[in-house]
VEXVEX-157689 format. One record per residue (C-alpha): residue number from 1; residue in three letters; x, y, z. Coordinates in nm, 4 decimals, decimal comma. Example, Ala and Ser with C-alpha at 12.3 -4.5 7.8 and 13.67 -1.06 7.14 Angstrom:
# residues 2
<r 1; 'ALA'; <1,2300; -0,4500; 0,7800>> <r 2; 'SER'; <1,3670; -0,1060; 0,7140>> 
***
This chain:
# residues 397
<r 1; 'MET'; <-6,7132; 11,3680; -18,7199>> <r 2; 'PRO'; <-6,4594; 11,6416; -18,7619>> <r 3; 'GLY'; <-6,1503; 11,6265; -18,5355>> <r 4; 'HIS'; <-6,1830; 11,7897; -18,2067>> <r 5; 'SER'; <-5,9802; 11,7953; -17,9184>> <r 6; 'ARG'; <-6,2494; 11,6578; -17,6784>> <r 7; 'LEU'; <-6,5906; 11,5344; -17,6436>> <r 8; 'ALA'; <-6,6930; 11,6073; -17,2787>> <r 9; 'VAL'; <-6,9846; 11,7179; -17,0609>> <r 10; 'ARG'; <-6,9597; 12,0670; -16,9215>> <r 11; 'ARG'; <-7,2488; 12,1209; -16,7368>> <r 12; 'LEU'; <-7,5204; 11,8549; -16,6026>> <r 13; 'THR'; <-7,8492; 11,9782; -16,4846>> <r 14; 'LEU'; <-8,0726; 11,7064; -16,3491>> <r 15; 'THR'; <-8,4467; 11,7674; -16,2791>> <r 16; 'ASP'; <-8,6777; 11,5248; -16,1388>> <r 17; 'PHE'; <-8,4373; 11,2371; -16,2828>> <r 18; 'ARG'; <-8,4490; 10,9294; -16,0566>> <r 19; 'CYS'; <-8,3256; 11,0490; -15,6932>> <r 20; 'TYR'; <-8,2372; 11,4039; -15,7991>> <r 21; 'GLN'; <-8,5173; 11,6550; -15,7508>> <r 22; 'SER'; <-8,2845; 11,9282; -15,9063>> <r 23; 'LEU'; <-7,8859; 11,9103; -15,9620>> <r 24; 'ARG'; <-7,6910; 12,1310; -16,1427>> <r 25; 'PHE'; <-7,3009; 12,0802; -16,1571>> <r 26; 'GLU'; <-7,0110; 12,1931; -16,3512>> <r 27; 'CYS'; <-6,7386; 12,0026; -16,4861>> <r 28; 'ASP'; <-6,3908; 12,0973; -16,6798>> <r 29; 'GLY'; <-6,3803; 11,8294; -16,9405>> <r 30; 'SER'; <-6,1463; 11,6057; -16,7538>> <r 31; 'PRO'; <-6,2233; 11,2514; -16,6437>> <r 32; 'VAL'; <-6,4715; 11,2613; -16,3189>> <r 33; 'VAL'; <-6,4756; 11,0206; -16,0534>> <r 34; 'LEU'; <-6,7940; 10,9438; -15,8431>> <r 35; 'VAL'; <-6,7111; 10,7994; -15,4905>> <r 36; 'GLY'; <-6,9940; 10,7087; -15,2323>> <r 37; 'PRO'; <-7,1799; 10,4212; -15,0609>> <r 38; 'ASN'; <-7,4226; 10,1954; -15,2810>> <r 39; 'GLY'; <-7,7625; 10,3782; -15,3233>> <r 40; 'ALA'; <-7,5886; 10,7594; -15,3330>> <r 41; 'GLY'; <-7,6860; 10,8141; -15,7279>> <r 42; 'LYS'; <-7,3557; 10,7262; -15,8565>> <r 43; 'THR'; <-7,5247; 10,5151; -16,1373>> <r 44; 'ASN'; <-7,8247; 10,7643; -16,1891>> <r 45; 'LEU'; <-7,5609; 11,0538; -16,2669>> <r 46; 'LEU'; <-7,4318; 10,8045; -16,5183>> <r 47; 'GLU'; <-7,7570; 10,6932; -16,6887>> <r 48; 'ALA'; <-7,8699; 11,0778; -16,7144>> <r 49; 'ILE'; <-7,5714; 11,0877; -16,9497>> <r 50; 'SER'; <-7,6487; 10,7810; -17,1235>> <r 51; 'CYS'; <-7,9708; 10,9182; -17,2219>> <r 52; 'LEU'; <-7,7884; 11,1990; -17,4188>> <r 53; 'ALA'; <-7,7238; 10,9035; -17,6709>> <r 54; 'PRO'; <-7,9916; 10,7352; -17,9073>> <r 55; 'GLY'; <-8,1748; 10,4527; -17,7295>> <r 56; 'ARG'; <-8,3041; 10,3855; -17,3609>> <r 57; 'GLY'; <-7,9913; 10,4816; -17,1569>> <r 58; 'LEU'; <-7,7694; 10,2270; -16,9561>> <r 59; 'ARG'; <-8,0689; 10,0736; -16,7587>> <r 60; 'ARG'; <-8,3099; 10,0276; -17,0613>> <r 61; 'ALA'; <-8,5623; 10,1874; -16,8496>> <r 62; 'ARG'; <-8,9094; 10,2971; -16,9561>> <r 63; 'LEU'; <-8,9146; 10,6850; -16,9422>> <r 64; 'SER'; <-9,1903; 10,6798; -16,6423>> <r 65; 'ASP'; <-8,9719; 10,4682; -16,4211>> <r 66; 'ILE'; <-8,6907; 10,7252; -16,4694>> <r 67; 'ALA'; <-8,8810; 10,9841; -16,3087>> <r 68; 'CYS'; <-8,8759; 11,1175; -15,9446>> <r 69; 'ARG'; <-9,1593; 11,0223; -15,7276>> <r 70; 'ARG'; <-9,2752; 11,2507; -15,4877>> <r 71; 'SER'; <-9,5065; 11,2309; -15,1876>> <r 72; 'PRO'; <-9,8459; 11,1597; -15,3358>> <r 73; 'VAL'; <-10,1391; 11,3686; -15,2642>> <r 74; 'VAL'; <-10,4385; 11,2739; -15,0681>> <r 75; 'GLY'; <-10,5897; 10,9729; -15,2184>> <r 76; 'GLN'; <-10,2894; 10,8987; -15,4556>> <r 77; 'LYS'; <-10,1218; 10,5741; -15,4309>> <r 78; 'VAL'; <-9,7644; 10,5955; -15,4162>> <r 79; 'GLY'; <-9,6204; 10,4714; -15,7287>> <r 80; 'ASP'; <-9,9027; 10,6274; -15,9468>> <r 81; 'ALA'; <-9,8000; 10,7539; -16,2575>> <r 82; 'GLU'; <-9,9586; 11,1090; -16,1439>> <r 83; 'SER'; <-9,7077; 11,1131; -15,8787>> <r 84; 'ALA'; <-9,4204; 11,1125; -16,1106>> <r 85; 'HIS'; <-9,2802; 11,4299; -16,2362>> <r 86; 'ARG'; <-9,1568; 11,4508; -16,5889>> <r 87; 'TRP'; <-8,7793; 11,4756; -16,5859>> <r 88; 'ALA'; <-8,5203; 11,6321; -16,7860>> <r 89; 'VAL'; <-8,1426; 11,6107; -16,8831>> <r 90; 'ALA'; <-7,9498; 11,9233; -17,0052>> <r 91; 'ALA'; <-7,5892; 11,9391; -17,0897>> <r 92; 'GLU'; <-7,3752; 12,1737; -17,2432>> <r 93; 'ILE'; <-7,0894; 11,9899; -17,3986>> <r 94; 'ASP'; <-6,7677; 11,9941; -17,6027>> <r 95; 'GLY'; <-6,9217; 11,8350; -17,9019>> <r 96; 'ALA'; <-6,8168; 11,6777; -18,2519>> <r 97; 'PHE'; <-6,8931; 12,0398; -18,4111>> <r 98; 'GLY'; <-6,8003; 12,2728; -18,0910>> <r 99; 'PRO'; <-7,0035; 12,3734; -17,7950>> <r 100; 'VAL'; <-7,3808; 12,2636; -17,8067>> <r 101; 'SER'; <-7,6693; 12,2233; -17,5745>> <r 102; 'LEU'; <-7,8538; 11,8749; -17,5670>> <r 103; 'GLY'; <-8,1660; 11,8214; -17,3652>> <r 104; 'VAL'; <-8,3773; 11,5151; -17,3439>> <r 105; 'GLY'; <-8,7080; 11,4517; -17,1146>> <r 106; 'TRP'; <-8,9851; 11,2518; -17,0543>> <r 107; 'ALA'; <-9,2935; 11,4441; -17,2148>> <r 108; 'GLY'; <-9,5903; 11,2159; -17,0843>> <r 109; 'ALA'; <-9,7894; 10,9792; -17,2776>> <r 110; 'GLY'; <-9,9222; 11,0545; -17,6416>> <r 111; 'GLU'; <-10,2645; 11,0315; -17,7525>> <r 112; 'ASP'; <-10,1883; 10,6647; -17,8230>> <r 113; 'GLY'; <-10,0893; 10,5815; -17,5056>> <r 114; 'LYS'; <-9,7226; 10,5653; -17,5767>> <r 115; 'GLU'; <-9,4822; 10,7101; -17,3963>> <r 116; 'LYS'; <-9,3137; 11,0511; -17,5482>> <r 117; 'ARG'; <-8,9544; 11,1545; -17,5105>> <r 118; 'GLU'; <-8,8489; 11,5089; -17,5994>> <r 119; 'THR'; <-8,5247; 11,5734; -17,7940>> <r 120; 'ARG'; <-8,3669; 11,9414; -17,8267>> <r 121; 'ILE'; <-8,0547; 12,0899; -17,9503>> <r 122; 'ASP'; <-7,9650; 12,4293; -17,8765>> <r 123; 'GLY'; <-8,3084; 12,4762; -17,7374>> <r 124; 'GLN'; <-8,4802; 12,3766; -18,0569>> <r 125; 'PRO'; <-8,6818; 12,0245; -18,0816>> <r 126; 'VAL'; <-8,5746; 11,7665; -18,3270>> <r 127; 'GLY'; <-8,7820; 11,4949; -18,4289>> <r 128; 'TYR'; <-8,4947; 11,1904; -18,3853>> <r 129; 'GLN'; <-8,3110; 11,0750; -18,0889>> <r 130; 'SER'; <-8,0619; 10,9660; -18,3476>> <r 131; 'ALA'; <-7,9657; 11,3553; -18,4170>> <r 132; 'LEU'; <-7,7748; 11,3535; -18,0808>> <r 133; 'SER'; <-7,4987; 11,1088; -18,2093>> <r 134; 'GLU'; <-7,4023; 11,3926; -18,4354>> <r 135; 'HIS'; <-7,2821; 11,5676; -18,1497>> <r 136; 'ILE'; <-7,1639; 11,3329; -17,8874>> <r 137; 'GLY'; <-7,0759; 10,9803; -17,8567>> <r 138; 'VAL'; <-7,1278; 10,8081; -17,5485>> <r 139; 'VAL'; <-7,0183; 10,3947; -17,4490>> <r 140; 'TRP'; <-7,0642; 10,2637; -17,1072>> <r 141; 'LEU'; <-6,9850; 9,9702; -16,9094>> <r 142; 'THR'; <-7,2106; 9,8472; -16,6266>> <r 143; 'PRO'; <-7,2053; 9,5678; -16,3684>> <r 144; 'ALA'; <-7,5361; 9,4585; -16,5554>> <r 145; 'GLN'; <-7,3222; 9,3598; -16,8324>> <r 146; 'ASP'; <-7,0820; 9,1336; -16,6625>> <r 147; 'ARG'; <-7,3369; 8,8474; -16,8082>> <r 148; 'LEU'; <-7,3236; 9,0119; -17,1588>> <r 149; 'PHE'; <-7,1884; 8,6958; -17,3390>> <r 150; 'ILE'; <-7,3666; 8,4380; -17,1703>> <r 151; 'GLU'; <-7,7292; 8,6135; -17,2033>> <r 152; 'ALA'; <-7,9689; 8,6957; -17,4929>> <r 153; 'PRO'; <-7,8125; 8,8206; -17,8051>> <r 154; 'ALA'; <-8,0322; 9,1518; -17,7892>> <r 155; 'GLY'; <-7,7637; 9,2913; -17,5138>> <r 156; 'ARG'; <-7,4691; 9,1938; -17,7374>> <r 157; 'ARG'; <-7,6380; 9,3990; -18,0150>> <r 158; 'GLN'; <-7,6973; 9,6993; -17,8086>> <r 159; 'PHE'; <-7,3376; 9,7220; -17,7036>> <r 160; 'LEU'; <-7,2080; 9,6889; -18,0442>> <r 161; 'ASP'; <-7,4428; 9,9381; -18,1984>> <r 162; 'SER'; <-7,3337; 10,1964; -17,9167>> <r 163; 'LEU'; <-6,9841; 10,1534; -18,0409>> <r 164; 'VAL'; <-7,0833; 10,1942; -18,3991>> <r 165; 'PHE'; <-7,2935; 10,4872; -18,2952>> <r 166; 'ALA'; <-6,9671; 10,6824; -18,1709>> <r 167; 'PHE'; <-6,8278; 10,6088; -18,5057>> <r 168; 'ASP'; <-7,0771; 10,6466; -18,7566>> <r 169; 'PRO'; <-7,3547; 10,8779; -18,6426>> <r 170; 'ALA'; <-7,5990; 10,8306; -18,9196>> <r 171; 'HIS'; <-7,6032; 10,4575; -18,7836>> <r 172; 'ALA'; <-7,8500; 10,5387; -18,5012>> <r 173; 'GLY'; <-8,0976; 10,6789; -18,7912>> <r 174; 'ARG'; <-8,0707; 10,3569; -18,9870>> <r 175; 'VAL'; <-8,1200; 10,1104; -18,6821>> <r 176; 'GLN'; <-8,4556; 10,3163; -18,6213>> <r 177; 'ALA'; <-8,5835; 10,3263; -18,9600>> <r 178; 'PHE'; <-8,5232; 9,9732; -19,0142>> <r 179; 'ASP'; <-8,7073; 9,8869; -18,6905>> <r 180; 'LYS'; <-8,9963; 10,0919; -18,7841>> <r 181; 'GLY'; <-8,9809; 9,9700; -19,1083>> <r 182; 'ARG'; <-8,9825; 9,6154; -18,9607>> <r 183; 'ARG'; <-9,2800; 9,6758; -18,7271>> <r 184; 'ASP'; <-9,4940; 9,8411; -19,0188>> <r 185; 'ARG'; <-9,4214; 9,5577; -19,2317>> <r 186; 'THR'; <-9,5501; 9,3073; -18,9394>> <r 187; 'LYS'; <-9,8645; 9,4991; -18,9186>> <r 188; 'LEU'; <-9,9410; 9,4890; -19,2893>> <r 189; 'LEU'; <-9,8691; 9,1529; -19,3064>> <r 190; 'ARG'; <-10,0951; 9,0731; -18,9955>> <r 191; 'GLU'; <-10,4084; 9,2840; -19,1030>> <r 192; 'GLY'; <-10,3914; 9,0793; -19,4557>> <r 193; 'ARG'; <-10,4943; 9,3859; -19,6658>> <r 194; 'ALA'; <-10,1453; 9,5072; -19,7716>> <r 195; 'ASP'; <-10,1261; 9,6376; -20,1025>> <r 196; 'ALA'; <-9,8698; 9,4728; -20,3213>> <r 197; 'VAL'; <-9,7028; 9,7802; -20,4300>> <r 198; 'TRP'; <-9,7105; 9,9357; -20,0803>> <r 199; 'LEU'; <-9,5474; 9,6265; -19,8899>> <r 200; 'ALA'; <-9,2555; 9,5996; -20,1816>> <r 201; 'ALA'; <-9,1844; 9,9597; -20,1385>> <r 202; 'VAL'; <-9,1549; 9,8792; -19,7376>> <r 203; 'GLU'; <-8,9551; 9,5909; -19,8135>> <r 204; 'ARG'; <-8,7007; 9,7786; -20,0239>> <r 205; 'GLY'; <-8,6664; 10,0489; -19,7594>> <r 206; 'MET'; <-8,5761; 9,7623; -19,5203>> <r 207; 'ALA'; <-8,3278; 9,5979; -19,7306>> <r 208; 'GLU'; <-8,1448; 9,9127; -19,7929>> <r 209; 'ARG'; <-8,1242; 9,9952; -19,4264>> <r 210; 'ALA'; <-8,0437; 9,6322; -19,3245>> <r 211; 'VAL'; <-7,7547; 9,6368; -19,5413>> <r 212; 'ALA'; <-7,6381; 9,9549; -19,4510>> <r 213; 'ILE'; <-7,6524; 9,8465; -19,0484>> <r 214; 'ALA'; <-7,4738; 9,4789; -19,1018>> <r 215; 'ALA'; <-7,2021; 9,6638; -19,3182>> <r 216; 'ALA'; <-7,1095; 9,9362; -19,0750>> <r 217; 'ARG'; <-7,0967; 9,6694; -18,7906>> <r 218; 'LEU'; <-6,8685; 9,4570; -19,0185>> <r 219; 'ASP'; <-6,6359; 9,7757; -19,0689>> <r 220; 'LEU'; <-6,6391; 9,8825; -18,6951>> <r 221; 'VAL'; <-6,5670; 9,5355; -18,5609>> <r 222; 'ALA'; <-6,2902; 9,4832; -18,8452>> <r 223; 'ARG'; <-6,1228; 9,8116; -18,7055>> <r 224; 'LEU'; <-6,1800; 9,7184; -18,3551>> <r 225; 'ALA'; <-6,0021; 9,3757; -18,3961>> <r 226; 'ALA'; <-5,6972; 9,5424; -18,5885>> <r 227; 'GLU'; <-5,6681; 9,7996; -18,2991>> <r 228; 'ILE'; <-5,7048; 9,5150; -18,0155>> <r 229; 'SER'; <-5,4401; 9,2732; -18,2097>> <r 230; 'ALA'; <-5,1851; 9,5840; -18,1924>> <r 231; 'ALA'; <-5,2320; 9,6952; -17,8225>> <r 232; 'ASP'; <-4,9869; 9,5985; -17,5570>> <r 233; 'GLY'; <-5,0723; 9,5548; -17,1920>> <r 234; 'PRO'; <-5,2192; 9,3419; -16,9393>> <r 235; 'PHE'; <-5,5942; 9,3243; -17,0811>> <r 236; 'PRO'; <-5,6848; 9,0444; -17,3079>> <r 237; 'LYS'; <-5,6782; 9,0420; -17,6663>> <r 238; 'PRO'; <-5,9908; 8,9043; -17,7651>> <r 239; 'LEU'; <-6,1059; 8,7837; -18,1372>> <r 240; 'VAL'; <-6,4134; 8,9413; -18,2257>> <r 241; 'GLU'; <-6,6567; 8,9234; -18,4819>> <r 242; 'VAL'; <-7,0258; 9,0193; -18,5818>> <r 243; 'ARG'; <-7,2141; 8,7125; -18,7131>> <r 244; 'GLY'; <-7,5310; 8,7430; -18,8641>> <r 245; 'LEU'; <-7,7175; 8,6375; -19,1959>> <r 246; 'LEU'; <-7,6373; 8,9719; -19,3796>> <r 247; 'GLU'; <-7,2882; 8,9817; -19,2264>> <r 248; 'ASN'; <-7,2066; 8,6386; -19,3787>> <r 249; 'TRP'; <-7,3498; 8,7557; -19,7163>> <r 250; 'LEU'; <-7,1614; 9,0869; -19,7381>> <r 251; 'LEU'; <-6,8400; 8,8788; -19,6730>> <r 252; 'ALA'; <-6,9206; 8,6617; -19,9924>> <r 253; 'MET'; <-7,0603; 8,9333; -20,2570>> <r 254; 'PRO'; <-7,1426; 9,2876; -20,3009>> <r 255; 'ALA'; <-7,3714; 9,4798; -20,1426>> <r 256; 'LEU'; <-7,5891; 9,5596; -20,3857>> <r 257; 'ASP'; <-7,6585; 9,1589; -20,4508>> <r 258; 'VAL'; <-7,7003; 9,1545; -20,0758>> <r 259; 'GLU'; <-7,9639; 9,4005; -20,0798>> <r 260; 'GLU'; <-8,1703; 9,2395; -20,3549>> <r 261; 'GLN'; <-8,1426; 8,9042; -20,1845>> <r 262; 'TYR'; <-8,2455; 9,0273; -19,8789>> <r 263; 'ARG'; <-8,5360; 9,2047; -20,0223>> <r 264; 'ALA'; <-8,6388; 8,8745; -20,2437>> <r 265; 'ARG'; <-8,5972; 8,6568; -19,8748>> <r 266; 'LEU'; <-8,8443; 8,8892; -19,7012>> <r 267; 'GLU'; <-9,0822; 8,8514; -20,0046>> <r 268; 'ALA'; <-9,0537; 8,4485; -19,9584>> <r 269; 'ASP'; <-9,1067; 8,4719; -19,6153>> <r 270; 'ARG'; <-9,4228; 8,6712; -19,5770>> <r 271; 'PRO'; <-9,6472; 8,3900; -19,4995>> <r 272; 'THR'; <-9,4611; 8,2986; -19,2283>> <r 273; 'ASP'; <-9,3378; 8,6496; -19,1174>> <r 274; 'ALA'; <-9,7104; 8,7603; -19,0729>> <r 275; 'GLU'; <-9,7347; 8,5178; -18,7526>> <r 276; 'ALA'; <-9,3923; 8,5606; -18,6002>> <r 277; 'GLY'; <-9,2734; 8,8725; -18,7160>> <r 278; 'THR'; <-8,9478; 8,9215; -18,9392>> <r 279; 'ALA'; <-8,7329; 8,6474; -18,8865>> <r 280; 'GLN'; <-8,4275; 8,7091; -19,1057>> <r 281; 'GLY'; <-8,1964; 9,0438; -19,0552>> <r 282; 'PRO'; <-7,9621; 9,2651; -18,8716>> <r 283; 'HIS'; <-8,2131; 9,2603; -18,5822>> <r 284; 'ARG'; <-8,1065; 8,8984; -18,4906>> <r 285; 'SER'; <-7,7070; 8,9607; -18,5457>> <r 286; 'ASP'; <-7,4977; 8,8676; -18,2598>> <r 287; 'LEU'; <-7,1559; 8,9741; -18,1161>> <r 288; 'TRP'; <-6,9203; 8,6947; -18,0866>> <r 289; 'ALA'; <-6,5692; 8,7042; -17,8834>> <r 290; 'ALA'; <-6,3166; 8,4530; -17,7684>> <r 291; 'LEU'; <-6,0022; 8,5085; -17,5448>> <r 292; 'GLY'; <-5,7514; 8,5085; -17,7993>> <r 293; 'GLN'; <-5,6695; 8,2388; -18,0914>> <r 294; 'ASP'; <-5,6740; 7,9375; -17,8670>> <r 295; 'GLY'; <-5,8751; 8,0929; -17,5742>> <r 296; 'PRO'; <-6,2250; 7,9870; -17,4994>> <r 297; 'GLU'; <-6,5167; 8,1672; -17,6169>> <r 298; 'ALA'; <-6,5979; 8,4878; -17,3768>> <r 299; 'ALA'; <-6,9570; 8,2866; -17,3109>> <r 300; 'GLN'; <-6,7119; 8,0045; -17,1540>> <r 301; 'ALA'; <-6,4730; 8,2387; -16,9681>> <r 302; 'SER'; <-6,5135; 8,3627; -16,6130>> <r 303; 'THR'; <-6,6770; 8,6631; -16,5277>> <r 304; 'GLY'; <-6,3693; 8,8604; -16,4531>> <r 305; 'GLU'; <-6,2175; 8,7513; -16,7831>> <r 306; 'GLN'; <-6,5574; 8,8570; -16,9703>> <r 307; 'LYS'; <-6,5324; 9,2013; -16,7838>> <r 308; 'ALA'; <-6,1618; 9,2648; -16,9289>> <r 309; 'VAL'; <-6,2789; 9,1770; -17,2452>> <r 310; 'LEU'; <-6,5090; 9,4159; -17,2463>> <r 311; 'ILE'; <-6,2758; 9,6808; -17,1254>> <r 312; 'ALA'; <-6,0543; 9,5903; -17,3871>> <r 313; 'MET'; <-6,3005; 9,6329; -17,6363>> <r 314; 'VAL'; <-6,3746; 9,9689; -17,4885>> <r 315; 'LEU'; <-6,0398; 10,0909; -17,4840>> <r 316; 'ALA'; <-5,9383; 9,9652; -17,8408>> <r 317; 'HIS'; <-6,2297; 10,1952; -17,9481>> <r 318; 'GLY'; <-6,1546; 10,4823; -17,7840>> <r 319; 'ARG'; <-5,8112; 10,4766; -17,9110>> <r 320; 'LEU'; <-5,9389; 10,3966; -18,2546>> <r 321; 'LEU'; <-6,1674; 10,6950; -18,2508>> <r 322; 'THR'; <-5,9023; 10,9362; -18,0864>> <r 323; 'ARG'; <-5,6546; 10,8809; -18,3607>> <r 324; 'LEU'; <-5,9460; 10,8663; -18,6678>> <r 325; 'ARG'; <-6,1610; 11,1301; -18,5540>> <r 326; 'GLY'; <-5,9589; 11,3349; -18,3170>> <r 327; 'ALA'; <-6,1748; 11,2278; -18,0032>> <r 328; 'ALA'; <-6,2729; 10,9458; -17,7888>> <r 329; 'PRO'; <-6,6376; 10,9047; -17,7135>> <r 330; 'VAL'; <-6,7532; 10,9982; -17,3096>> <r 331; 'MET'; <-6,6922; 10,6620; -17,1333>> <r 332; 'LEU'; <-6,9124; 10,5509; -16,8929>> <r 333; 'LEU'; <-6,7563; 10,3113; -16,6333>> <r 334; 'ASP'; <-6,9690; 10,2086; -16,3680>> <r 335; 'GLU'; <-6,8117; 10,0073; -16,0685>> <r 336; 'VAL'; <-6,5410; 9,9030; -16,3152>> <r 337; 'VAL'; <-6,2332; 9,9499; -16,1077>> <r 338; 'ALA'; <-6,3165; 9,7517; -15,8101>> <r 339; 'HIS'; <-6,2726; 9,4487; -16,0086>> <r 340; 'LEU'; <-5,9416; 9,4897; -16,1733>> <r 341; 'ASP'; <-5,6144; 9,3789; -15,9999>> <r 342; 'GLY'; <-5,3471; 9,6757; -15,9746>> <r 343; 'THR'; <-5,1780; 9,5893; -16,2838>> <r 344; 'ARG'; <-5,4699; 9,6336; -16,4690>> <r 345; 'ARG'; <-5,6228; 9,9240; -16,2932>> <r 346; 'ALA'; <-5,2806; 10,0833; -16,3490>> <r 347; 'ALA'; <-5,3444; 10,0234; -16,7453>> <r 348; 'LEU'; <-5,6906; 10,1672; -16,7329>> <r 349; 'PHE'; <-5,5803; 10,4474; -16,5622>> <r 350; 'GLU'; <-5,2900; 10,5209; -16,8304>> <r 351; 'SER'; <-5,5239; 10,4713; -17,1200>> <r 352; 'ILE'; <-5,7346; 10,7267; -17,0061>> <r 353; 'ARG'; <-5,4433; 10,9456; -16,9560>> <r 354; 'SER'; <-5,3224; 10,9114; -17,2886>> <r 355; 'MET'; <-5,6341; 10,9212; -17,4908>> <r 356; 'GLY'; <-5,7570; 11,2480; -17,2913>> <r 357; 'ALA'; <-6,0812; 11,1049; -17,3044>> <r 358; 'GLN'; <-6,3631; 11,2379; -17,0435>> <r 359; 'VAL'; <-6,4210; 10,8953; -16,8505>> <r 360; 'TRP'; <-6,6973; 10,9034; -16,5743>> <r 361; 'LEU'; <-6,5906; 10,6081; -16,2996>> <r 362; 'THR'; <-6,7697; 10,5155; -16,0038>> <r 363; 'GLY'; <-6,6830; 10,3506; -15,6975>> <r 364; 'THR'; <-6,7099; 10,2900; -15,3114>> <r 365; 'GLU'; <-6,3441; 10,2630; -15,2210>> <r 366; 'PRO'; <-6,1865; 10,6037; -15,2855>> <r 367; 'GLU'; <-5,8100; 10,4933; -15,2615>> <r 368; 'LEU'; <-5,8589; 10,3119; -15,5472>> <r 369; 'PHE'; <-5,8926; 10,6429; -15,7469>> <r 370; 'ALA'; <-5,6009; 10,7873; -15,5885>> <r 371; 'PRO'; <-5,3606; 10,8108; -15,9021>> <r 372; 'LEU'; <-5,6239; 11,0022; -16,0477>> <r 373; 'ARG'; <-5,6258; 11,2931; -15,8258>> <r 374; 'ASP'; <-5,4175; 11,4924; -16,0339>> <r 375; 'MET'; <-5,5816; 11,4796; -16,3689>> <r 376; 'ALA'; <-5,9566; 11,4128; -16,2741>> <r 377; 'GLN'; <-6,2185; 11,5906; -16,0869>> <r 378; 'MET'; <-6,3418; 11,4027; -15,7822>> <r 379; 'PHE'; <-6,6563; 11,4118; -15,6159>> <r 380; 'LEU'; <-6,8331; 11,2392; -15,3175>> <r 381; 'VAL'; <-7,1567; 11,1316; -15,3838>> <r 382; 'LYS'; <-7,3855; 11,0959; -15,0471>> <r 383; 'ASP'; <-7,7746; 11,1228; -15,0508>> <r 384; 'ALA'; <-7,8243; 11,2645; -15,3973>> <r 385; 'THR'; <-7,5504; 11,5352; -15,3122>> <r 386; 'LEU'; <-7,2155; 11,6011; -15,4573>> <r 387; 'THR'; <-6,9227; 11,7521; -15,2650>> <r 388; 'THR'; <-6,5852; 11,8141; -15,3617>> <r 389; 'THR'; <-6,4067; 11,7331; -15,0472>> <r 390; 'PRO'; <-6,0132; 11,6380; -15,0825>> <r 391; 'ILE'; <-5,9954; 11,2653; -15,1434>> <r 392; 'GLU'; <-5,7781; 11,2319; -14,8037>> <r 393; 'GLU'; <-6,1132; 11,3531; -14,6066>> <r 394; 'TRP'; <-6,3675; 11,0768; -14,8120>> <r 395; 'PRO'; <-6,5004; 10,8251; -14,5734>> <r 396; 'ARG'; <-6,3432; 10,4648; -14,6275>> <r 397; 'GLY'; <-6,5615; 10,1572; -14,7027>> 
***
């Protein structure tokens, strides 16, 4: 990703997205603060931006569940798929290669009944979501991630991969290709009629991508750990590691040897994998963290400290990218500020200022964002409507 002064959303247009039947507003590239009561539509705006990254967005929602539902016609039940209009998100952004238009949307269901997502770059359809990550990186923290370290590993892998996507755009394509290979292999094994040469080719492709995925995660985490260790300020300095079979092998042997060893493991595991699916691989890896050399594992820390660990990681990631790539990713921080004490809140704002990142923040208490008034665009969100009322006139509470 070549150097660029800022990755930023300049214009966002929503059509039938959640509570927004139609919305278009302009941004100047600076941080954006969205303040309003719960249920006003703040998180929906962040979710829309998150859909510009590979994956299923910050809520991990089904495409049809995102759609704005209007009053059904006579004889149609509320909630029927037919009452949900196809949604779209379009954005004009300052991307890694300069200004670009990105668009995503729900295209209904295909002939196989599966939901279809459309992706466009400068108005032209593209076949892979991973193409989006070549232009913009997006990372986020939401209240749902407060329990990230004590819930299933899948959420931690998704969080880690979102950090890697911003650093290495090709990572998204490798993850998607590996998952497709894994599904294809499971289908071949369960059908019991796979040609040995065909199956071996699928497994070779899986092994090649699996090692690349694990290596990218290891590289990012090593850089992140060094950046965290060098940081000053009130946020924790967590130890972070990515743990998994391939990651452990890569720490002990060359990548080509790991690739061959994993291919051999896939071949040996065919009988058991036919029943339970692929048992080993980067889809089983995990992100581990602890609060310093002598501190507890993040999973045993308080909710507040776990949140502080995640913020420390995201800020370190932003600083790292700003230094190495010339621009931090777009950051979506949903209801983060209210959970920080004054010292950490000031440190967060100073990090935003020093990185020059476009950070989108939400909250219900406008006074918490007063220090940002000279460097951020402030929007009051109420009933799915955005206004630029001066912060002094915003309702409190």
